[in-house]
C-alpha positions as CSV (number, residue, x, y, z in Angstrom):
1,M,30.0,-12.9,-10.9
2,S,27.5,-14.5,-13.3
3,Y,23.9,-15.5,-12.6
4,F,24.9,-19.1,-12.3
5,E,27.8,-18.3,-10.0
6,A,25.5,-16.2,-7.8
7,M,22.8,-19.0,-7.6
8,E,25.5,-21.6,-6.7
9,N,26.3,-19.6,-3.7
10,L,22.7,-19.4,-2.5
11,P,20.9,-22.0,-0.4
12,K,18.5,-24.4,-2.2
13,K,15.8,-24.0,0.5
14,M,14.3,-21.0,2.4
15,K,11.7,-20.3,5.1
16,A,8.5,-18.8,3.8
17,V,4.9,-18.2,4.9
18,V,2.6,-20.2,2.6
19,A,-1.1,-19.5,2.4
20,Y,-3.5,-22.4,1.6
21,K,-6.9,-21.0,2.5
22,P,-8.3,-18.4,4.9
23,G,-6.9,-18.9,8.3
24,D,-4.5,-21.6,7.1
25,Y,-1.1,-19.8,6.7
26,R,2.0,-21.9,7.6
27,L,5.7,-21.3,8.0
28,E,7.3,-23.8,5.7
29,E,10.6,-24.7,4.0
30,V,10.3,-24.2,0.3
31,E,12.6,-24.0,-2.8
32,V,14.5,-20.8,-3.3
33,P,13.0,-19.3,-6.5
34,E,15.0,-19.7,-9.8
35,I,15.0,-16.8,-12.1
36,G,15.0,-16.5,-15.9
37,D,16.0,-13.8,-18.4
38,E,15.4,-10.2,-17.3
39,E,14.4,-11.5,-13.8
40,V,15.9,-10.5,-10.4
41,L,16.3,-12.4,-7.2
42,L,16.3,-10.4,-3.9
43,R,17.3,-11.5,-0.5
44,V,14.4,-10.0,1.5
45,G,15.4,-7.3,4.0
46,G,11.9,-6.8,5.3
47,C,8.3,-6.9,4.3
48,G,5.4,-4.9,5.8
49,I,2.1,-6.4,6.8
50,C,-0.7,-4.7,4.8
51,A,-4.2,-4.4,6.2
52,G,-5.2,-6.2,3.0
53,D,-3.0,-9.1,4.0
54,V,-4.9,-9.4,7.2
55,K,-8.2,-9.2,5.5
56,G,-7.1,-11.8,3.1
57,Y,-6.1,-14.0,6.0
58,H,-9.6,-13.8,7.3
59,G,-11.2,-14.6,3.9
60,A,-12.5,-11.3,2.7
61,P,-14.6,-11.8,-0.5
62,S,-12.7,-9.0,-2.3
63,F,-9.7,-11.4,-2.2
64,W,-11.1,-15.0,-2.2
65,G,-14.3,-14.4,-4.0
66,G,-17.9,-14.6,-3.0
67,E,-20.9,-12.2,-2.6
68,G,-20.8,-11.5,-6.3
69,Q,-17.0,-10.9,-6.4
70,P,-14.6,-13.1,-8.4
71,S,-11.6,-14.7,-6.7
72,W,-8.2,-13.5,-8.0
73,I,-6.2,-15.3,-5.4
74,Q,-4.3,-18.4,-6.6
75,A,-3.5,-20.6,-3.6
76,P,-1.1,-21.8,-2.4
77,F,0.9,-18.6,-2.4
78,I,3.5,-16.7,-0.4
79,P,2.0,-13.4,0.8
80,G,3.7,-10.0,1.1
81,H,4.1,-7.0,-1.3
82,E,5.6,-4.2,0.9
83,F,9.1,-5.4,0.6
84,Y,12.7,-4.4,-0.1
85,G,15.8,-6.6,-0.6
86,Q,19.3,-6.9,-1.8
87,V,20.0,-8.2,-5.3
88,V,21.7,-11.6,-5.1
89,A,21.1,-12.8,-8.7
90,L,20.4,-11.3,-12.1
91,G,19.0,-13.0,-15.1
92,K,20.3,-12.2,-18.6
93,G,19.5,-8.6,-19.5
94,A,18.2,-7.6,-16.1
95,K,21.2,-5.5,-15.2
96,E,20.7,-3.4,-18.4
97,K,16.9,-3.3,-18.1
98,Y,16.8,-2.1,-14.5
99,G,20.2,-0.6,-13.8
100,L,20.7,-3.1,-11.0
101,S,23.9,-4.8,-9.9
102,L,24.6,-7.6,-7.4
103,G,24.6,-6.1,-3.9
104,D,22.2,-3.2,-4.7
105,W,19.2,-2.6,-2.5
106,A,15.9,-2.5,-4.5
107,V,12.1,-2.4,-4.4
108,S,9.5,-3.4,-6.8
109,E,6.0,-2.1,-7.5
110,Q,3.3,-4.4,-6.2
111,I,1.8,-5.2,-9.6
112,I,3.5,-7.3,-12.2
113,P,1.8,-6.1,-15.4
114,C,1.4,-8.5,-18.3
115,G,2.5,-5.9,-20.8
116,K,0.1,-7.1,-23.4
117,C,-3.5,-6.2,-22.4
118,R,-5.3,-3.0,-23.5
119,F,-4.4,-1.2,-20.3
120,C,-0.7,-2.1,-20.4
121,L,-0.4,-1.1,-24.0
122,E,-2.1,2.3,-23.2
123,G,0.5,2.9,-20.4
124,K,-2.1,2.3,-17.7
125,Y,-0.3,-0.7,-16.4
126,W,-1.6,-0.5,-12.8
127,M,-5.0,-1.5,-14.2
128,C,-3.6,-4.5,-16.0
129,E,-6.4,-6.9,-16.9
130,V,-4.4,-10.0,-15.8
131,H,-3.5,-8.2,-12.6
132,N,-0.8,-10.3,-11.0
133,I,0.2,-8.7,-7.6
134,Y,3.0,-9.9,-5.4
135,G,1.7,-12.1,-2.6
136,F,-1.6,-13.3,-4.0
137,Q,-0.9,-15.5,-7.0
138,G,1.3,-18.6,-6.2
139,K,4.3,-19.3,-8.4
140,V,3.3,-16.5,-10.8
141,A,3.7,-13.7,-8.2
142,D,4.8,-15.2,-4.9
143,G,5.4,-12.5,-2.3
144,A,8.1,-11.6,0.2
145,Y,7.0,-13.2,3.5
146,A,10.1,-15.3,2.7
147,E,13.9,-15.2,2.7
148,Y,14.0,-14.6,-1.1
149,V,11.7,-13.2,-3.7
150,R,11.7,-13.4,-7.5
151,L,11.0,-10.3,-9.5
152,P,9.5,-11.5,-12.8
153,R,10.6,-10.0,-16.2
154,T,7.7,-7.6,-16.5
155,A,8.1,-6.3,-12.9
156,R,8.8,-2.6,-12.3
157,N,11.9,-2.4,-10.2
158,Y,13.8,0.5,-8.6
159,K,17.3,0.8,-7.1
160,L,17.4,2.5,-3.8
161,P,20.0,5.2,-3.7
162,E,23.2,5.0,-1.7
163,G,22.6,5.9,1.9
164,F,18.8,5.3,1.7
165,P,17.5,4.6,5.2
166,L,16.7,0.9,4.8
167,K,14.6,0.8,8.0
168,V,11.9,2.7,6.2
169,A,12.3,0.8,2.9
170,P,9.2,-1.3,3.6
171,Y,7.2,1.9,3.6
172,V,8.0,2.7,0.0
173,E,5.1,0.7,-1.4
174,P,2.4,2.0,1.0
175,L,3.6,5.6,0.6
176,A,3.6,5.3,-3.2
177,C,-0.1,4.2,-2.9
178,A,-0.8,7.1,-0.6
179,I,0.8,9.6,-3.0
180,H,-1.3,8.3,-5.9
181,A,-4.5,8.7,-3.8
182,V,-3.5,12.3,-3.0
183,E,-2.8,13.0,-6.7
184,R,-6.3,11.7,-7.5
185,G,-7.7,14.4,-5.3
186,D,-6.3,17.1,-7.5
187,I,-5.7,19.3,-4.4
188,Q,-5.7,23.1,-5.1
189,F,-4.3,25.8,-2.8
190,N,-7.7,27.0,-1.7
191,D,-9.1,23.6,-0.9
192,V,-10.2,22.2,2.5
193,V,-9.0,18.6,2.5
194,V,-10.1,15.8,4.8
195,I,-8.3,12.5,5.2
196,A,-10.2,9.8,7.0
197,G,-8.2,7.0,8.5
198,L,-4.7,7.4,9.9
199,G,-3.1,4.1,9.4
200,A,0.2,3.8,7.6
201,L,-1.4,4.9,4.4
202,G,-3.4,7.7,5.9
203,L,-0.4,9.2,7.6
204,G,1.5,9.1,4.3
205,M,-1.5,10.9,2.7
206,V,-1.3,13.6,5.3
207,Q,2.3,14.3,4.6
208,A,1.8,14.1,0.8
209,A,-1.2,16.4,1.0
210,R,0.8,18.8,3.1
211,L,3.2,19.2,0.2
212,K,0.3,20.3,-1.9
213,N,-0.3,23.3,0.5
214,P,-4.1,23.3,0.7
215,K,-5.9,26.0,2.7
216,M,-6.8,23.6,5.5
217,L,-5.8,19.9,6.0
218,I,-8.0,17.9,8.4
219,A,-7.2,14.4,9.6
220,L,-9.7,12.0,11.2
221,D,-9.2,8.8,13.3
222,I,-10.5,7.2,16.4
223,R,-7.0,6.6,17.9
224,E,-5.6,9.6,19.8
225,K,-1.9,8.6,19.2
226,R,-2.5,8.6,15.5
227,L,-4.2,12.0,15.6
228,E,-1.2,13.4,17.5
229,L,1.1,12.0,14.8
230,A,-1.0,13.5,12.0
231,K,-0.7,16.8,13.7
232,E,3.1,16.4,13.8
233,Y,3.1,15.5,10.2
234,G,1.3,18.6,9.0
235,A,-2.5,18.4,9.6
236,D,-4.0,21.7,10.6
237,L,-6.8,20.1,12.6
238,V,-7.4,16.6,13.9
239,M,-10.7,15.1,15.1
240,N,-12.0,11.9,16.6
241,P,-15.4,10.9,15.1
242,L,-16.2,9.1,18.4
243,K,-15.8,12.3,20.4
244,E,-17.3,15.0,18.3
245,D,-19.6,15.8,15.4
246,V,-16.9,15.8,12.6
247,V,-19.5,16.4,9.8
248,G,-20.9,19.4,11.6
249,K,-17.5,20.7,12.5
250,V,-16.2,20.6,8.9
251,K,-19.3,22.3,7.7
252,S,-19.0,25.0,10.3
253,L,-15.4,25.6,9.2
254,T,-16.5,26.0,5.5
255,G,-19.5,28.3,5.8
256,G,-21.9,25.3,5.7
257,Y,-20.6,24.0,2.4
258,G,-18.3,21.1,3.4
259,C,-14.8,20.1,2.4
260,D,-13.6,20.3,-1.2
261,V,-11.7,17.0,-1.1
262,Y,-12.4,13.9,1.0
263,I,-10.0,10.9,0.9
264,Q,-11.4,7.8,2.4
265,A,-8.6,5.6,3.8
266,S,-10.2,4.1,7.0
267,G,-11.4,0.8,5.5
268,H,-14.6,1.2,7.5
269,P,-18.0,1.6,5.9
270,S,-18.8,4.5,8.2
271,G,-16.0,6.5,6.7
272,A,-17.7,6.3,3.3
273,V,-21.0,7.5,4.7
274,Q,-19.4,10.2,6.7
275,G,-17.5,11.5,3.6
276,L,-20.7,11.8,1.5
277,Q,-22.3,13.8,4.3
278,M,-19.2,16.0,4.8
279,I,-18.2,16.9,1.3
280,R,-19.5,19.9,-0.6
281,K,-21.5,19.9,-3.8
282,L,-19.2,19.3,-6.8
283,G,-16.5,18.0,-4.4
284,R,-13.9,15.3,-5.2
285,F,-14.3,12.1,-3.2
286,V,-11.3,9.7,-3.4
287,E,-12.0,6.1,-2.4
288,F,-8.9,4.2,-1.5
289,S,-10.0,1.7,1.1
290,V,-10.4,-2.1,0.7
291,Y,-13.4,-3.4,2.6
292,N,-14.2,-6.7,4.2
293,D,-17.8,-6.6,2.9
294,P,-19.9,-4.5,0.5
295,V,-20.7,-1.0,1.6
296,T,-24.2,0.5,1.4
297,V,-24.5,4.2,0.8
298,D,-27.2,6.6,-0.4
299,W,-26.1,6.9,-4.1
300,S,-28.5,9.8,-4.7
301,I,-26.1,12.0,-2.7
302,I,-23.4,11.3,-5.4
303,G,-25.6,12.2,-8.3
304,D,-28.9,14.0,-7.7
305,R,-27.9,16.0,-4.6
306,K,-24.2,16.9,-4.9
307,E,-23.0,15.8,-8.4
308,L,-19.7,14.6,-6.9
309,D,-16.6,13.6,-8.7
310,L,-16.1,10.1,-7.3
311,R,-12.6,8.9,-7.9
312,G,-11.1,5.5,-7.1
313,A,-7.4,5.1,-6.3
314,H,-5.6,1.8,-7.0
315,L,-2.0,1.0,-6.4
316,S,0.8,3.5,-7.2
317,P,1.3,4.3,-10.9
318,Y,4.3,6.5,-11.7
319,T,4.9,7.5,-8.0
320,Y,7.8,5.3,-7.0
321,E,10.5,7.7,-8.0
322,S,8.9,10.6,-6.1
323,T,8.3,8.3,-3.1
324,I,11.9,7.2,-2.9
325,R,13.1,10.8,-3.2
326,F,10.8,12.1,-0.5
327,L,11.8,9.3,2.0
328,N,15.5,9.7,1.1
329,D,15.5,13.5,1.6
330,G,13.2,13.4,4.7
331,R,10.4,15.5,3.3
332,I,8.1,12.5,4.2
333,K,9.0,10.6,7.4
334,A,8.3,7.1,8.3
335,D,10.3,6.4,11.5
336,K,7.3,6.8,13.7
337,I,5.0,4.9,11.3
338,I,7.1,1.8,11.2
339,T,6.4,0.8,14.9
340,H,7.4,-2.8,15.1
341,E,9.7,-5.4,13.5
342,V,8.8,-9.0,14.0
343,P,10.6,-12.2,13.0
344,L,9.1,-14.0,10.1
345,A,8.3,-17.0,12.2
346,D,6.0,-14.8,14.4
347,F,3.9,-13.7,11.4
348,Q,0.7,-14.5,13.2
349,K,1.6,-12.3,16.1
350,G,2.3,-9.6,13.5
351,F,-1.1,-10.1,12.0
352,E,-2.7,-9.8,15.4
353,M,-0.9,-6.5,16.1
354,V,-2.0,-5.0,12.8
355,E,-5.6,-6.1,13.3
356,K,-5.8,-4.6,16.8
357,G,-3.9,-1.5,15.8
358,E,-3.6,-0.4,19.4
359,E,0.1,0.1,19.7
360,S,1.2,-0.6,16.1
361,I,0.9,1.3,12.9
362,K,3.1,-0.5,10.4
363,V,4.5,-3.9,11.4
364,V,7.4,-5.3,9.4
365,L,8.3,-9.0,9.1
366,I,12.1,-9.7,9.1
367,P,13.2,-13.0,7.6
């Protein structure tokens, strides 16, 4: 079946969530995307709701601009970057480029690199200067809160293997980010590692860090159910900062020095402050969180007092193949992380569930 034959068999319109401004997201009927050379069209199987999507919905300056931060959102746009789908159309050259055929199940990295900027040419595509990411730039990089999604010609796409558990496919993108953050921590066998924040990403980090076999792996969160799950996923010790002095406890476990590696994934400013207090001198602090507002910390701790190695972690460079393998062979589990599937029409309900986080961890929208 050719591209044109495939497109002729598809509907002309589709349901999609369209974002116009903070708080103004609407379920609408829009055109099914058309694809060009080396592009792919997926029928969306599911798309996870990221905490960043919820923050964007509420107008966080890190997305929409303000408070000294530029806006990189291009509204109107279709949100959603944690997706998987079935190939229903292939542009000229796409089959050869990606090894995809009609009917295959596939995922795509969240960034669509330009391929021309300094970072792309150096192989550091995840820091692309143009920085188009699915679900934030309309038309250029519309996302997958929709029935169909277009994968542009510079996208980085991956076929899911036969028998891959599709229910956990929306977790490929968050887990790939989690693995990159763990890799940034450069975990050694004798390290004491602390992971703060046990959302979908933090729970993935726990499992990925467990594969590194540190001396002790500690997980922090304020929700008991998530602490229990982290224990099941390999944490040696779990603690609730609301119920005990986690800084004092970690120091007591390490002869008064502090942890070797601290990964901040809570998205709350207190997690950053806590980490600076908890980490030892010359430790490695990995900052992954996206915050609603600027975070104030005592920077003298980073330099003058502890000479920390402060490392950011952004997206998921070169981690998708490992991620797909770990989920496929069961070394990393997601069945208890994906807690809810919600119809696309109920996206606002899904957003509320993610924001409250009481019963849900990862919520997936199903078109």
